VEXBA-720010 format. One line per 8 residues: their letters; for each residue z, y, x of C-alpha. Coordinates in nm, 3 decimals, padded with zeros to 5 digits, always signed. Each point is the difference from the previous one (the first is absolute). Layout:
a	Z,Y,X ~ ...
//
This chain:
mamrpssl	-01.436,-02.302,+06.094 ~ +00.095,+00.045,-00.365 ~ +00.235,-00.256,-00.153 ~ -00.006,-00.143,-00.350 ~ +00.303,+00.069,-00.224 ~ +00.086,-00.369,-00.011 ~ +00.046,-00.002,+00.381 ~ +00.264,+00.276,-00.005
sparllal	+00.355,-00.133,+00.021 ~ +00.291,+00.194,-00.157 ~ +00.103,+00.116,+00.349 ~ -00.354,+00.117,+00.072 ~ -00.012,+00.187,-00.331 ~ +00.321,+00.183,+00.092 ~ -00.138,+00.086,+00.343 ~ -00.323,+00.129,-00.155
avalsmga	+00.196,+00.216,-00.245 ~ +00.201,+00.151,+00.286 ~ -00.314,+00.071,+00.203 ~ -00.175,+00.137,-00.307 ~ +00.294,+00.233,-00.058 ~ -00.128,+00.210,+00.290 ~ -00.252,+00.132,-00.253 ~ +00.282,+00.145,-00.208
aislgitr	+00.163,+00.129,+00.320 ~ -00.317,+00.197,+00.077 ~ -00.098,+00.116,-00.348 ~ +00.341,+00.113,-00.126 ~ +00.267,-00.038,+00.267 ~ -00.185,+00.211,+00.258 ~ -00.305,+00.170,-00.156 ~ +00.194,+00.122,-00.305
fayglllp	+00.369,+00.021,+00.082 ~ +00.019,+00.097,+00.368 ~ -00.111,+00.349,-00.103 ~ +00.346,+00.059,-00.149 ~ +00.145,-00.017,+00.352 ~ -00.256,+00.252,+00.126 ~ +00.021,+00.238,-00.295 ~ +00.302,+00.210,+00.111
tmradlgw	-00.140,+00.057,+00.351 ~ -00.354,+00.074,-00.117 ~ +00.125,+00.227,-00.277 ~ +00.209,+00.204,+00.243 ~ -00.278,+00.016,+00.261 ~ -00.284,+00.085,-00.238 ~ +00.191,+00.219,-00.248 ~ -00.065,-00.215,-00.308
sytlagam	+00.165,+00.033,-00.338 ~ +00.144,-00.315,-00.158 ~ -00.291,+00.008,-00.245 ~ -00.253,-00.021,+00.283 ~ +00.209,-00.262,+00.180 ~ +00.002,-00.209,-00.318 ~ -00.373,+00.055,-00.045 ~ -00.059,-00.195,+00.321
ntanalgy	+00.127,-00.316,-00.169 ~ -00.179,+00.099,-00.320 ~ -00.324,+00.002,+00.200 ~ +00.091,-00.342,+00.140 ~ +00.059,-00.128,-00.353 ~ -00.330,+00.150,-00.120 ~ -00.180,-00.187,+00.276 ~ +00.190,-00.311,-00.102
llgalvtp	-00.117,+00.046,-00.360 ~ -00.362,+00.040,+00.107 ~ +00.034,-00.312,+00.211 ~ +00.149,-00.193,-00.290 ~ -00.291,+00.099,-00.224 ~ -00.266,-00.135,+00.238 ~ +00.193,-00.300,+00.133 ~ -00.096,-00.246,-00.279
rllrrhgp	-00.370,+00.050,+00.076 ~ +00.060,-00.032,+00.374 ~ +00.202,-00.317,-00.055 ~ -00.283,-00.159,-00.197 ~ -00.247,+00.087,+00.274 ~ +00.198,-00.069,+00.317 ~ +00.312,-00.200,-00.091 ~ +00.363,+00.099,+00.066
atllmwga	+00.023,-00.123,+00.362 ~ -00.285,+00.224,+00.116 ~ +00.126,+00.298,-00.200 ~ +00.350,-00.050,+00.139 ~ -00.118,+00.025,+00.360 ~ -00.234,+00.296,-00.053 ~ +00.268,+00.187,-00.193 ~ +00.266,-00.062,+00.265
tlaslfmg	-00.230,+00.116,+00.278 ~ -00.098,+00.318,-00.185 ~ +00.361,+00.079,-00.094 ~ +00.096,-00.024,+00.367 ~ -00.284,+00.235,+00.094 ~ +00.088,+00.263,-00.260 ~ +00.370,-00.008,+00.097 ~ -00.098,+00.077,+00.358
lsgfftda	-00.234,+00.282,-00.102 ~ +00.288,+00.176,-00.178 ~ +00.141,+00.086,+00.340 ~ -00.301,+00.214,+00.088 ~ +00.028,+00.262,-00.277 ~ +00.236,+00.280,-00.097 ~ -00.210,+00.148,-00.281 ~ +00.141,-00.102,-00.337
gfllaqrl	-00.346,-00.067,-00.144 ~ -00.092,-00.245,+00.274 ~ +00.339,-00.171,-00.022 ~ -00.038,-00.036,-00.376 ~ -00.340,-00.160,+00.059 ~ +00.147,-00.244,+00.253 ~ +00.280,-00.096,-00.238 ~ -00.259,-00.058,-00.274
laglasaf	-00.216,-00.222,+00.222 ~ +00.304,-00.195,+00.120 ~ +00.095,-00.058,-00.363 ~ -00.350,-00.122,-00.081 ~ +00.010,-00.255,+00.282 ~ +00.355,-00.110,-00.081 ~ -00.103,-00.084,-00.358 ~ -00.256,-00.246,+00.137
vfiagglm	+00.271,-00.162,+00.210 ~ +00.269,-00.008,-00.266 ~ -00.210,-00.139,-00.284 ~ -00.185,-00.254,+00.213 ~ +00.326,-00.116,+00.156 ~ +00.169,-00.019,-00.341 ~ -00.281,-00.216,-00.134 ~ +00.025,-00.230,+00.301
aarlgamn	+00.379,-00.020,-00.046 ~ -00.048,-00.093,-00.366 ~ -00.234,-00.280,+00.110 ~ +00.262,-00.124,+00.245 ~ +00.249,-00.003,-00.288 ~ -00.239,-00.207,-00.210 ~ -00.014,-00.263,+00.275 ~ +00.377,-00.050,-00.037
psrgglli	+00.099,+00.123,-00.349 ~ +00.366,-00.097,+00.040 ~ +00.029,+00.253,+00.283 ~ -00.258,+00.247,-00.129 ~ +00.250,+00.282,-00.045 ~ +00.122,-00.039,+00.357 ~ -00.350,-00.008,+00.149 ~ -00.105,+00.311,-00.191
glyyggtg	+00.328,+00.171,+00.085 ~ -00.043,-00.076,+00.370 ~ -00.334,+00.179,-00.003 ~ +00.137,+00.314,-00.163 ~ +00.313,-00.022,+00.214 ~ -00.220,+00.074,+00.299 ~ +00.025,+00.362,-00.109 ~ +00.356,-00.013,+00.129
vgisvsal	-00.122,-00.103,+00.342 ~ -00.224,+00.307,+00.006 ~ +00.287,+00.222,-00.115 ~ +00.239,-00.136,+00.264 ~ -00.258,+00.032,+00.277 ~ -00.064,+00.359,-00.110 ~ +00.374,+00.073,-00.006 ~ +00.039,-00.118,+00.358
lvpavlea	-00.326,+00.148,+00.127 ~ -00.037,+00.346,-00.154 ~ +00.338,+00.160,+00.087 ~ -00.024,-00.130,+00.358 ~ -00.351,+00.136,+00.045 ~ +00.091,+00.333,-00.162 ~ +00.293,+00.039,+00.237 ~ -00.208,-00.093,+00.305
asgqqhgw	-00.271,+00.250,-00.099 ~ +00.237,+00.277,-00.116 ~ -00.094,+00.230,+00.286 ~ -00.371,-00.014,-00.076 ~ -00.200,+00.210,-00.244 ~ -00.054,-00.198,-00.321 ~ +00.191,-00.292,+00.149 ~ -00.014,-00.179,-00.336
awawwala	-00.364,-00.090,+00.083 ~ +00.129,-00.262,+00.244 ~ +00.183,-00.169,-00.287 ~ -00.326,-00.035,-00.194 ~ -00.163,-00.160,+00.303 ~ +00.293,-00.237,+00.048 ~ -00.019,-00.101,-00.367 ~ -00.374,-00.061,+00.035
aaclvata	+00.070,-00.232,+00.294 ~ +00.256,-00.189,-00.211 ~ -00.262,-00.038,-00.275 ~ -00.248,-00.145,+00.250 ~ +00.256,-00.258,+00.114 ~ +00.062,-00.100,-00.363 ~ -00.375,-00.017,-00.058 ~ -00.030,-00.249,+00.285
lllwparv	+00.268,-00.216,-00.166 ~ -00.204,-00.005,-00.322 ~ -00.288,-00.180,+00.170 ~ +00.163,-00.342,-00.047 ~ +00.055,+00.012,-00.379 ~ -00.338,+00.168,-00.045 ~ -00.170,-00.285,+00.186 ~ +00.198,-00.277,-00.170
maepaaaa	-00.060,+00.138,-00.349 ~ -00.360,+00.109,+00.051 ~ -00.148,-00.314,-00.156 ~ +00.168,+00.021,-00.344 ~ -00.053,+00.377,+00.000 ~ -00.370,-00.038,+00.061 ~ -00.026,-00.266,-00.267 ~ +00.160,+00.235,-00.251
avpgapaq	-00.237,+00.278,+00.091 ~ -00.329,-00.180,-00.058 ~ -00.248,+00.249,-00.150 ~ -00.058,-00.072,-00.366 ~ +00.334,-00.176,-00.051 ~ +00.149,+00.087,-00.341 ~ +00.264,+00.269,+00.013 ~ +00.310,-00.029,-00.220
pflwrefg	+00.042,+00.320,-00.206 ~ +00.334,+00.177,+00.007 ~ +00.116,+00.129,-00.340 ~ +00.214,+00.302,+00.074 ~ +00.158,+00.019,-00.344 ~ +00.155,-00.345,+00.040 ~ +00.196,+00.128,+00.300 ~ +00.046,+00.353,-00.132
falagygm	+00.379,+00.026,+00.022 ~ +00.013,-00.159,+00.346 ~ -00.278,+00.230,+00.123 ~ +00.179,+00.306,-00.138 ~ +00.331,-00.110,+00.152 ~ -00.168,-00.060,+00.332 ~ -00.168,+00.341,-00.012 ~ +00.343,+00.162,-00.043
fgvgyigy	+00.122,-00.204,+00.296 ~ -00.279,+00.160,+00.203 ~ +00.112,+00.345,-00.115 ~ +00.366,-00.064,+00.075 ~ +00.031,-00.201,+00.316 ~ -00.238,+00.207,+00.214 ~ +00.213,+00.313,-00.035 ~ +00.290,-00.181,+00.165
mtfviall	-00.211,-00.146,+00.280 ~ -00.170,+00.333,+00.068 ~ +00.303,+00.231,-00.001 ~ +00.320,-00.199,+00.059 ~ -00.015,+00.056,+00.379 ~ -00.047,+00.373,-00.054 ~ +00.302,-00.003,-00.233 ~ +00.209,-00.185,+00.258
reqgagaa	-00.099,+00.263,+00.257 ~ +00.108,+00.275,-00.242 ~ +00.332,-00.181,-00.050 ~ +00.061,+00.004,+00.375 ~ -00.086,-00.357,+00.097 ~ -00.088,-00.043,+00.367 ~ -00.284,-00.198,+00.156 ~ +00.212,-00.312,+00.050
sitlfyal	+00.114,+00.000,-00.363 ~ -00.356,+00.044,-00.126 ~ -00.126,-00.284,+00.220 ~ +00.281,-00.225,-00.127 ~ -00.069,+00.094,-00.362 ~ -00.375,-00.060,+00.018 ~ +00.020,-00.314,+00.212 ~ +00.252,-00.161,-00.237
lgvavvas	-00.217,+00.100,-00.297 ~ -00.284,-00.189,+00.166 ~ +00.217,-00.306,+00.070 ~ +00.103,-00.002,-00.366 ~ -00.368,-00.001,-00.101 ~ -00.057,-00.312,+00.210 ~ +00.307,-00.169,-00.148 ~ -00.107,+00.084,-00.355
sriwagll	-00.270,-00.269,+00.007 ~ +00.272,-00.265,-00.006 ~ +00.243,+00.186,-00.224 ~ -00.236,+00.040,-00.295 ~ -00.226,-00.306,+00.039 ~ +00.173,-00.189,-00.282 ~ -00.026,+00.298,-00.234 ~ -00.376,+00.025,+00.059
dryrggqa	-00.046,-00.371,-00.066 ~ +00.220,-00.004,-00.311 ~ -00.134,+00.285,-00.213 ~ -00.357,+00.017,-00.126 ~ +00.026,+00.331,-00.186 ~ +00.122,+00.343,+00.111 ~ +00.366,-00.093,+00.046 ~ -00.007,+00.000,+00.381
lallnall	-00.189,+00.331,+00.013 ~ +00.247,+00.159,-00.243 ~ +00.313,-00.118,+00.180 ~ -00.122,+00.100,+00.343 ~ -00.117,+00.343,-00.119 ~ +00.345,+00.065,-00.148 ~ +00.174,-00.098,+00.325 ~ -00.236,+00.214,+00.202
gaatvvpa	+00.072,+00.301,-00.218 ~ +00.372,-00.041,+00.068 ~ -00.061,-00.018,+00.376 ~ -00.229,+00.304,-00.009 ~ +00.244,+00.233,-00.169 ~ +00.290,-00.063,+00.244 ~ -00.112,+00.243,+00.278 ~ -00.038,+00.269,-00.267
ltsafwav	+00.364,-00.044,-00.103 ~ +00.178,-00.031,+00.334 ~ -00.052,+00.068,+00.370 ~ +00.253,-00.266,+00.107 ~ -00.193,-00.201,+00.256 ~ +00.146,-00.337,-00.100 ~ -00.121,+00.058,-00.357 ~ -00.345,+00.113,+00.114
llsglvfg	-00.021,-00.301,+00.232 ~ +00.085,-00.228,-00.292 ~ -00.268,+00.176,-00.201 ~ -00.255,-00.078,+00.271 ~ +00.103,-00.365,+00.018 ~ -00.031,-00.046,-00.377 ~ -00.327,+00.194,-00.009 ~ -00.146,-00.210,+00.280
gvflsiva	+00.124,-00.319,-00.162 ~ -00.177,+00.080,-00.326 ~ -00.309,+00.219,+00.020 ~ -00.257,-00.238,+00.152 ~ +00.118,-00.278,-00.227 ~ -00.119,+00.220,-00.286 ~ -00.348,-00.015,+00.151 ~ +00.037,-00.376,+00.043
sttalvrh	+00.112,-00.032,-00.363 ~ -00.335,+00.132,-00.123 ~ -00.190,-00.250,+00.214 ~ +00.225,-00.273,-00.141 ~ -00.066,+00.131,-00.352 ~ -00.375,-00.024,+00.058 ~ +00.035,-00.348,+00.150 ~ +00.208,-00.121,-00.294
nlpqagwa	-00.227,+00.136,-00.272 ~ -00.359,-00.017,+00.125 ~ -00.223,-00.274,+00.139 ~ -00.073,+00.028,+00.372 ~ -00.344,+00.148,-00.070 ~ +00.176,+00.301,-00.153 ~ +00.252,+00.065,+00.274 ~ -00.212,+00.245,+00.199
agisafti	-00.070,+00.214,-00.308 ~ +00.365,-00.016,-00.106 ~ +00.142,+00.095,+00.340 ~ -00.255,+00.282,+00.027 ~ +00.096,+00.134,-00.344 ~ +00.367,+00.015,+00.091 ~ -00.089,+00.160,+00.333 ~ -00.200,+00.270,-00.180
vfaagqiv	+00.293,+00.108,-00.220 ~ +00.233,-00.027,+00.300 ~ -00.226,+00.234,+00.195 ~ -00.032,+00.240,-00.292 ~ +00.379,+00.025,-00.021 ~ +00.025,+00.065,+00.372 ~ -00.245,+00.288,-00.032 ~ +00.234,+00.175,-00.241
gptvvgwi	+00.335,-00.077,+00.163 ~ -00.001,+00.171,+00.343 ~ -00.149,+00.331,-00.111 ~ +00.224,+00.028,-00.308 ~ +00.313,-00.082,+00.200 ~ -00.110,+00.245,+00.271 ~ -00.060,+00.271,-00.262 ~ +00.346,-00.065,-00.149
adgpggla	+00.154,+00.005,+00.349 ~ -00.150,+00.345,+00.068 ~ +00.197,+00.133,-00.298 ~ +00.371,+00.015,-00.091 ~ +00.185,-00.322,+00.076 ~ -00.226,-00.098,+00.289 ~ -00.070,-00.359,+00.098 ~ +00.302,-00.134,-00.188
rglvfsaa	-00.149,+00.111,-00.333 ~ -00.332,-00.153,+00.102 ~ +00.167,-00.339,+00.045 ~ +00.160,+00.029,-00.344 ~ -00.354,+00.032,-00.140 ~ -00.101,-00.310,+00.199 ~ +00.292,-00.202,-00.139 ~ -00.082,+00.107,-00.356
alwlgagl	-00.361,-00.118,+00.046 ~ +00.123,-00.339,+00.121 ~ +00.235,-00.042,-00.296 ~ -00.281,+00.090,-00.239 ~ -00.210,-00.265,+00.176 ~ +00.276,-00.255,-00.053 ~ +00.005,+00.070,-00.373 ~ -00.377,-00.036,-00.028
asrqralg	-00.016,-00.320,+00.205 ~ +00.276,-00.161,-00.208 ~ -00.242,-00.005,-00.295 ~ -00.265,-00.202,+00.187 ~ -00.024,-00.356,-00.130 ~ -00.162,-00.302,+00.161 ~ -00.343,-00.089,-00.135 ~ +00.122,-00.338,-00.119
iala	-00.191,-00.206,+00.256 ~ +00.110,-00.161,+00.324 ~ -00.266,+00.042,+00.262 ~ +00.192,+00.015,+00.328
//
């Protein structure tokens, strides 16, 4: 039975945010980022270039963009709780289907469809997290950060699951297919955990989605610098997440080192919700987005400059501790500067530019990696995009109203 906001204690709000974070675990932690662990094996087995390997995540980002474009209409019609559950179920299905194909065209289609479904999950879950934050404004940054920190759970699960499955299936033809099926099973488990927050928050979601209710317009020009900075974040961060495992393999890292690197990156994502909560609550303009973009650029460039594993491991820890807080910072920016009726449109707008950036990033980095300088030069491009994003975001000012 759905509960009213007034009946939710601070402890219950925290528990709901943690359960809701399984949406981020599915939509980004597994559906988007687990592919980086599979890329080296699939590329070697199927004879892909880095450009084609990057295009797989470009297709995923294109699907994500398409999903972001239609999500506002779906939210008005069905509400975020319903969209969350349908998106999570479909994302799980499309992850599993990826294990049944070797043709690049079919795999590109599966990555696109998985991206489409993950957009439904990520935006609906982000809106629900923002509503949780509004129920306890003094801890709003933490509640939002906990949701996005769920991505780290998905990353860590993938880090522990994929290498083990790949090793177990190494003697089989296209053994990487088993990893896709294992990831699909993990998504289904996370989907089951989403049932509780979806049920608890169904009542306010439905109330907000009454047909004919006035929609709050989103004025893109008022958030222009933040949107541009966030778009460059999409361009920059995805190159690292797509190709850093392949670069570690090229540098001679073994399976145990890669598992340690990726698992700790995921743990850092989870911890980031607490680390940056105060920053998200304090700043109402683009300051948090700018600072975090700059830090992420520094972490991204490290593997391009050195193959020392301790330095690369530090890079992963900093990257994990920052990158999902950048996503959370845009939700906080929307929450600080728009009335609640405008949150869905605002979160969708930022998701659209995020997706557009992710479409560009993997293919460009892959194209650079196929040329002189290889993957290291590709990561330099990613870092430059992030630093450009920091400069743009630093010019974003608050709208002069307090609406959290």
